[in-house]
C-alpha positions as CSV (number, residue, x, y, z in Angstrom):
1,X,-3.5,10.3,-21.4
2,X,-7.4,10.0,-20.9
3,X,-9.3,11.3,-17.8
4,X,-10.1,7.7,-17.1
5,X,-6.5,6.1,-17.3
6,X,-5.3,8.8,-14.5
7,X,-7.9,8.7,-12.3
8,X,-7.9,4.8,-12.0
9,X,-4.5,5.1,-9.7
10,X,-6.5,7.0,-7.5
11,X,-9.2,4.7,-7.4
12,X,-6.8,2.0,-6.9
13,X,-5.5,3.9,-3.8
14,X,-8.6,4.6,-2.6
15,X,-10.0,0.8,-2.6
16,X,-6.7,-0.4,-1.1
17,X,-6.8,1.9,2.0
18,X,-10.7,1.7,2.1
19,X,-9.7,-1.9,3.2
20,X,-11.1,-2.7,6.9
21,X,-7.3,-3.6,7.9
22,X,-6.1,0.0,7.0
23,X,-9.1,1.1,9.3
24,X,-8.2,-1.3,12.2
25,X,-4.6,-1.3,12.8
26,X,-4.5,-4.7,10.7
27,X,-2.2,-5.9,7.7
28,X,-2.7,-5.5,3.8
29,X,-0.4,-7.7,1.4
30,X,0.0,-7.2,-2.3
31,X,1.8,-8.6,-4.9
32,X,5.1,-6.7,-6.2
33,X,4.3,-6.6,-9.6
34,X,0.9,-5.8,-9.2
35,X,1.8,-2.9,-7.6
36,X,3.9,-2.1,-10.1
37,X,1.6,-2.6,-12.8
38,X,-1.5,-0.6,-11.0
39,X,0.4,2.6,-9.7
40,X,4.4,2.1,-9.5
41,X,6.3,1.4,-6.8
42,X,7.2,5.1,-6.0
43,X,3.6,6.2,-5.8
44,X,2.9,3.4,-3.6
45,X,5.2,4.0,-1.3
46,X,4.6,7.5,-0.9
47,X,0.6,6.7,-0.3
48,X,2.2,4.3,2.4
49,X,4.3,6.9,3.9
50,X,1.9,9.8,3.7
51,X,-0.5,7.5,6.2
52,X,1.9,6.8,8.5
53,X,2.2,3.0,7.7
54,X,5.1,0.5,7.6
55,X,5.9,-0.9,4.6
56,X,8.0,-4.4,4.1
57,X,8.8,-6.2,1.3
58,X,8.8,-10.3,1.6
59,X,9.8,-12.0,-1.7
60,X,7.2,-10.7,-4.1
61,X,5.0,-9.5,-1.9
62,X,4.7,-6.0,-0.3
63,X,3.4,-6.1,3.2
64,X,1.7,-3.1,4.9
65,X,1.5,-2.7,8.6
66,X,-1.8,-0.2,8.8
67,X,-0.4,1.6,12.4
68,X,2.1,4.1,13.3
69,X,3.3,2.7,16.4
70,X,6.9,1.3,16.3
71,X,7.8,-2.0,15.0
72,X,9.8,-4.5,16.6
73,X,10.9,-7.6,14.4
74,X,11.4,-10.8,16.9
75,X,13.9,-12.5,14.8
């Protein structure tokens, strides 16, 4: 594995969580297949958990709620 390839997942993570939504408690959405291709599901879930955010899956989309407060599903 070349150093450039190894750094790519870290760059991908940095870019996703540098989004305004991550800083302001908003929502980030990413296609499941894209996450698998770029960094893998395990790494993605680990990064979301490390930040104290919530992760949901709806169909072929991951939805990250960028807040650590409890989540209430209304229906």
